[in-house]
TORKOL-4160 file (C-alpha; in steps of 0.2 Angstrom, whole numbers, padded with zeros to 4 digits, m for minus):
216
<pt num="1" X="m0415" Y="m0507" Z="m0141"/>
<pt num="2" X="m0426" Y="m0520" Z="m0150"/>
<pt num="3" X="m0421" Y="m0532" Z="m0163"/>
<pt num="4" X="m0431" Y="m0522" Z="m0176"/>
<pt num="5" X="m0422" Y="m0506" Z="m0171"/>
<pt num="6" X="m0405" Y="m0514" Z="m0172"/>
<pt num="7" X="m0409" Y="m0521" Z="m0189"/>
<pt num="8" X="m0416" Y="m0505" Z="m0196"/>
<pt num="9" X="m0401" Y="m0495" Z="m0189"/>
<pt num="10" X="m0388" Y="m0507" Z="m0197"/>
<pt num="11" X="m0397" Y="m0507" Z="m0214"/>
<pt num="12" X="m0397" Y="m0488" Z="m0214"/>
<pt num="13" X="m0378" Y="m0489" Z="m0214"/>
<pt num="14" X="m0377" Y="m0503" Z="m0228"/>
<pt num="15" X="m0375" Y="m0498" Z="m0246"/>
<pt num="16" X="m0388" Y="m0505" Z="m0258"/>
<pt num="17" X="m0376" Y="m0519" Z="m0265"/>
<pt num="18" X="m0372" Y="m0526" Z="m0247"/>
<pt num="19" X="m0382" Y="m0540" Z="m0240"/>
<pt num="20" X="m0385" Y="m0543" Z="m0222"/>
<pt num="21" X="m0383" Y="m0560" Z="m0214"/>
<pt num="22" X="m0391" Y="m0560" Z="m0197"/>
<pt num="23" X="m0379" Y="m0572" Z="m0187"/>
<pt num="24" X="m0392" Y="m0582" Z="m0177"/>
<pt num="25" X="m0381" Y="m0596" Z="m0170"/>
<pt num="26" X="m0386" Y="m0601" Z="m0152"/>
<pt num="27" X="m0401" Y="m0589" Z="m0153"/>
<pt num="28" X="m0419" Y="m0596" Z="m0149"/>
<pt num="29" X="m0432" Y="m0597" Z="m0163"/>
<pt num="30" X="m0442" Y="m0583" Z="m0155"/>
<pt num="31" X="m0428" Y="m0570" Z="m0158"/>
<pt num="32" X="m0426" Y="m0576" Z="m0176"/>
<pt num="33" X="m0444" Y="m0575" Z="m0179"/>
<pt num="34" X="m0443" Y="m0557" Z="m0172"/>
<pt num="35" X="m0430" Y="m0553" Z="m0185"/>
<pt num="36" X="m0440" Y="m0562" Z="m0198"/>
<pt num="37" X="m0455" Y="m0551" Z="m0194"/>
<pt num="38" X="m0445" Y="m0535" Z="m0198"/>
<pt num="39" X="m0441" Y="m0542" Z="m0215"/>
<pt num="40" X="m0424" Y="m0551" Z="m0212"/>
<pt num="41" X="m0423" Y="m0566" Z="m0223"/>
<pt num="42" X="m0405" Y="m0571" Z="m0222"/>
<pt num="43" X="m0399" Y="m0580" Z="m0207"/>
<pt num="44" X="m0382" Y="m0587" Z="m0203"/>
<pt num="45" X="m0378" Y="m0603" Z="m0192"/>
<pt num="46" X="m0362" Y="m0611" Z="m0188"/>
<pt num="47" X="m0369" Y="m0628" Z="m0183"/>
<pt num="48" X="m0378" Y="m0639" Z="m0195"/>
<pt num="49" X="m0389" Y="m0648" Z="m0183"/>
<pt num="50" X="m0395" Y="m0632" Z="m0175"/>
<pt num="51" X="m0398" Y="m0624" Z="m0192"/>
<pt num="52" X="m0408" Y="m0640" Z="m0198"/>
<pt num="53" X="m0419" Y="m0639" Z="m0182"/>
<pt num="54" X="m0423" Y="m0620" Z="m0186"/>
<pt num="55" X="m0426" Y="m0624" Z="m0204"/>
<pt num="56" X="m0439" Y="m0637" Z="m0200"/>
<pt num="57" X="m0450" Y="m0625" Z="m0190"/>
<pt num="58" X="m0447" Y="m0608" Z="m0198"/>
<pt num="59" X="m0454" Y="m0600" Z="m0214"/>
<pt num="60" X="m0448" Y="m0608" Z="m0230"/>
<pt num="61" X="m0443" Y="m0592" Z="m0238"/>
<pt num="62" X="m0428" Y="m0590" Z="m0227"/>
<pt num="63" X="m0411" Y="m0591" Z="m0235"/>
<pt num="64" X="m0400" Y="m0602" Z="m0223"/>
<pt num="65" X="m0381" Y="m0598" Z="m0223"/>
<pt num="66" X="m0369" Y="m0610" Z="m0216"/>
<pt num="67" X="m0355" Y="m0598" Z="m0209"/>
<pt num="68" X="m0345" Y="m0610" Z="m0198"/>
<pt num="69" X="m0332" Y="m0623" Z="m0201"/>
<pt num="70" X="m0340" Y="m0637" Z="m0210"/>
<pt num="71" X="m0337" Y="m0656" Z="m0206"/>
<pt num="72" X="m0338" Y="m0666" Z="m0222"/>
<pt num="73" X="m0349" Y="m0680" Z="m0213"/>
<pt num="74" X="m0362" Y="m0667" Z="m0209"/>
<pt num="75" X="m0365" Y="m0660" Z="m0226"/>
<pt num="76" X="m0379" Y="m0672" Z="m0230"/>
<pt num="77" X="m0390" Y="m0665" Z="m0217"/>
<pt num="78" X="m0391" Y="m0648" Z="m0225"/>
<pt num="79" X="m0389" Y="m0652" Z="m0243"/>
<pt num="80" X="m0408" Y="m0651" Z="m0246"/>
<pt num="81" X="m0410" Y="m0633" Z="m0240"/>
<pt num="82" X="m0394" Y="m0623" Z="m0237"/>
<pt num="83" X="m0393" Y="m0607" Z="m0248"/>
<pt num="84" X="m0375" Y="m0603" Z="m0246"/>
<pt num="85" X="m0360" Y="m0611" Z="m0238"/>
<pt num="86" X="m0347" Y="m0598" Z="m0233"/>
<pt num="87" X="m0333" Y="m0608" Z="m0226"/>
<pt num="88" X="m0327" Y="m0620" Z="m0240"/>
<pt num="89" X="m0309" Y="m0622" Z="m0236"/>
<pt num="90" X="m0303" Y="m0638" Z="m0245"/>
<pt num="91" X="m0305" Y="m0648" Z="m0261"/>
<pt num="92" X="m0312" Y="m0663" Z="m0251"/>
<pt num="93" X="m0326" Y="m0653" Z="m0244"/>
<pt num="94" X="m0331" Y="m0646" Z="m0261"/>
<pt num="95" X="m0331" Y="m0664" Z="m0267"/>
<pt num="96" X="m0343" Y="m0669" Z="m0253"/>
<pt num="97" X="m0355" Y="m0654" Z="m0256"/>
<pt num="98" X="m0356" Y="m0658" Z="m0275"/>
<pt num="99" X="m0360" Y="m0676" Z="m0271"/>
<pt num="100" X="m0374" Y="m0672" Z="m0258"/>
<pt num="101" X="m0381" Y="m0658" Z="m0269"/>
<pt num="102" X="m0382" Y="m0671" Z="m0283"/>
<pt num="103" X="m0393" Y="m0682" Z="m0272"/>
<pt num="104" X="m0405" Y="m0668" Z="m0270"/>
<pt num="105" X="m0404" Y="m0663" Z="m0288"/>
<pt num="106" X="m0398" Y="m0646" Z="m0283"/>
<pt num="107" X="m0384" Y="m0634" Z="m0287"/>
<pt num="108" X="m0377" Y="m0627" Z="m0270"/>
<pt num="109" X="m0369" Y="m0610" Z="m0270"/>
<pt num="110" X="m0352" Y="m0609" Z="m0260"/>
<pt num="111" X="m0339" Y="m0596" Z="m0255"/>
<pt num="112" X="m0321" Y="m0602" Z="m0254"/>
<pt num="113" X="m0314" Y="m0596" Z="m0237"/>
<pt num="114" X="m0297" Y="m0588" Z="m0238"/>
<pt num="115" X="m0285" Y="m0587" Z="m0223"/>
<pt num="116" X="m0281" Y="m0568" Z="m0221"/>
<pt num="117" X="m0279" Y="m0566" Z="m0202"/>
<pt num="118" X="m0263" Y="m0567" Z="m0193"/>
<pt num="119" X="m0271" Y="m0580" Z="m0182"/>
<pt num="120" X="m0268" Y="m0599" Z="m0183"/>
<pt num="121" X="m0286" Y="m0602" Z="m0176"/>
<pt num="122" X="m0294" Y="m0596" Z="m0192"/>
<pt num="123" X="m0297" Y="m0609" Z="m0206"/>
<pt num="124" X="m0295" Y="m0605" Z="m0224"/>
<pt num="125" X="m0285" Y="m0607" Z="m0240"/>
<pt num="126" X="m0270" Y="m0598" Z="m0246"/>
<pt num="127" X="m0269" Y="m0591" Z="m0264"/>
<pt num="128" X="m0259" Y="m0605" Z="m0270"/>
<pt num="129" X="m0271" Y="m0618" Z="m0264"/>
<pt num="130" X="m0285" Y="m0608" Z="m0271"/>
<pt num="131" X="m0277" Y="m0608" Z="m0288"/>
<pt num="132" X="m0274" Y="m0626" Z="m0287"/>
<pt num="133" X="m0292" Y="m0630" Z="m0284"/>
<pt num="134" X="m0300" Y="m0619" Z="m0297"/>
<pt num="135" X="m0287" Y="m0625" Z="m0311"/>
<pt num="136" X="m0290" Y="m0643" Z="m0307"/>
<pt num="137" X="m0300" Y="m0653" Z="m0320"/>
<pt num="138" X="m0309" Y="m0662" Z="m0305"/>
<pt num="139" X="m0316" Y="m0645" Z="m0300"/>
<pt num="140" X="m0321" Y="m0640" Z="m0317"/>
<pt num="141" X="m0332" Y="m0656" Z="m0318"/>
<pt num="142" X="m0342" Y="m0652" Z="m0302"/>
<pt num="143" X="m0359" Y="m0648" Z="m0309"/>
<pt num="144" X="m0369" Y="m0647" Z="m0293"/>
<pt num="145" X="m0360" Y="m0633" Z="m0284"/>
<pt num="146" X="m0357" Y="m0615" Z="m0289"/>
<pt num="147" X="m0343" Y="m0604" Z="m0282"/>
<pt num="148" X="m0350" Y="m0587" Z="m0281"/>
<pt num="149" X="m0336" Y="m0578" Z="m0271"/>
<pt num="150" X="m0324" Y="m0578" Z="m0257"/>
<pt num="151" X="m0326" Y="m0576" Z="m0238"/>
<pt num="152" X="m0313" Y="m0571" Z="m0225"/>
<pt num="153" X="m0311" Y="m0566" Z="m0207"/>
<pt num="154" X="m0299" Y="m0552" Z="m0201"/>
<pt num="155" X="m0288" Y="m0554" Z="m0185"/>
<pt num="156" X="m0298" Y="m0550" Z="m0170"/>
<pt num="157" X="m0289" Y="m0534" Z="m0165"/>
<pt num="158" X="m0292" Y="m0516" Z="m0160"/>
<pt num="159" X="m0279" Y="m0512" Z="m0174"/>
<pt num="160" X="m0290" Y="m0505" Z="m0187"/>
<pt num="161" X="m0276" Y="m0503" Z="m0200"/>
<pt num="162" X="m0271" Y="m0521" Z="m0198"/>
<pt num="163" X="m0290" Y="m0526" Z="m0201"/>
<pt num="164" X="m0291" Y="m0514" Z="m0216"/>
<pt num="165" X="m0275" Y="m0522" Z="m0223"/>
<pt num="166" X="m0281" Y="m0540" Z="m0222"/>
<pt num="167" X="m0298" Y="m0535" Z="m0230"/>
<pt num="168" X="m0289" Y="m0526" Z="m0244"/>
<pt num="169" X="m0278" Y="m0542" Z="m0247"/>
<pt num="170" X="m0294" Y="m0552" Z="m0249"/>
<pt num="171" X="m0302" Y="m0539" Z="m0261"/>
<pt num="172" X="m0286" Y="m0541" Z="m0272"/>
<pt num="173" X="m0287" Y="m0560" Z="m0272"/>
<pt num="174" X="m0306" Y="m0558" Z="m0276"/>
<pt num="175" X="m0303" Y="m0546" Z="m0291"/>
<pt num="176" X="m0290" Y="m0558" Z="m0298"/>
<pt num="177" X="m0301" Y="m0573" Z="m0296"/>
<pt num="178" X="m0315" Y="m0563" Z="m0305"/>
<pt num="179" X="m0304" Y="m0564" Z="m0321"/>
<pt num="180" X="m0303" Y="m0583" Z="m0320"/>
<pt num="181" X="m0320" Y="m0588" Z="m0314"/>
<pt num="182" X="m0337" Y="m0582" Z="m0320"/>
<pt num="183" X="m0351" Y="m0577" Z="m0309"/>
<pt num="184" X="m0342" Y="m0571" Z="m0294"/>
<pt num="185" X="m0353" Y="m0558" Z="m0285"/>
<pt num="186" X="m0350" Y="m0561" Z="m0266"/>
<pt num="187" X="m0336" Y="m0555" Z="m0256"/>
<pt num="188" X="m0341" Y="m0560" Z="m0238"/>
<pt num="189" X="m0331" Y="m0550" Z="m0225"/>
<pt num="190" X="m0335" Y="m0540" Z="m0210"/>
<pt num="191" X="m0344" Y="m0544" Z="m0193"/>
<pt num="192" X="m0352" Y="m0533" Z="m0180"/>
<pt num="193" X="m0335" Y="m0526" Z="m0174"/>
<pt num="194" X="m0327" Y="m0522" Z="m0191"/>
<pt num="195" X="m0341" Y="m0522" Z="m0205"/>
<pt num="196" X="m0339" Y="m0504" Z="m0209"/>
<pt num="197" X="m0321" Y="m0506" Z="m0213"/>
<pt num="198" X="m0325" Y="m0522" Z="m0223"/>
<pt num="199" X="m0338" Y="m0512" Z="m0233"/>
<pt num="200" X="m0325" Y="m0498" Z="m0237"/>
<pt num="201" X="m0313" Y="m0512" Z="m0243"/>
<pt num="202" X="m0326" Y="m0519" Z="m0255"/>
<pt num="203" X="m0337" Y="m0531" Z="m0245"/>
<pt num="204" X="m0354" Y="m0536" Z="m0253"/>
<pt num="205" X="m0360" Y="m0546" Z="m0238"/>
<pt num="206" X="m0358" Y="m0544" Z="m0219"/>
<pt num="207" X="m0361" Y="m0556" Z="m0205"/>
<pt num="208" X="m0369" Y="m0547" Z="m0190"/>
<pt num="209" X="m0374" Y="m0556" Z="m0174"/>
<pt num="210" X="m0371" Y="m0547" Z="m0158"/>
<pt num="211" X="m0376" Y="m0530" Z="m0165"/>
<pt num="212" X="m0393" Y="m0537" Z="m0169"/>
<pt num="213" X="m0397" Y="m0550" Z="m0156"/>
<pt num="214" X="m0386" Y="m0543" Z="m0142"/>
<pt num="215" X="m0371" Y="m0551" Z="m0134"/>
<pt num="216" X="m0371" Y="m0569" Z="m0130"/>
């Protein structure tokens, strides 16, 4: 099947309020252009250098989402153009994003990444760390970033009940956070293998790569 058919099939399964991030990491520009030509405008990359190279040559109405683990010393390379940073998992990283956004006179949208999986390899905050950050005075003074939601990854497993439980846990944290922070609209959870479960548990943004571009 073509990229166009893949995107169109996926979009048919997405409710109106759910955004599709086409995970284009490691994919050549020709394939991204193919997806762009079908109307896809949100692309997710996990390496800042690769994302910057693609941003330089591709149409400027694309929203670039940084979906991978972010190293603080690399933030400066994407601060000029990144639309949304998904994996914000520390106060130090927030501080750096705010600092680099200020240099470009921008407000950068961010998602705080929560650790919900039963796997040590996944990054993310626990609920206590989340509350410590949002209640801190230093956070409240950051004017060049905006937290618009949460992101989380479920355990990579065939056990759908476990995946559902983890997504549900994230939805509960998100709902609590909405009472403390204004302007939360994004709950980014769900990938090619589990996005349908994620949507049924309240996801508003799914990150899909292999089902669009084929397996790596």
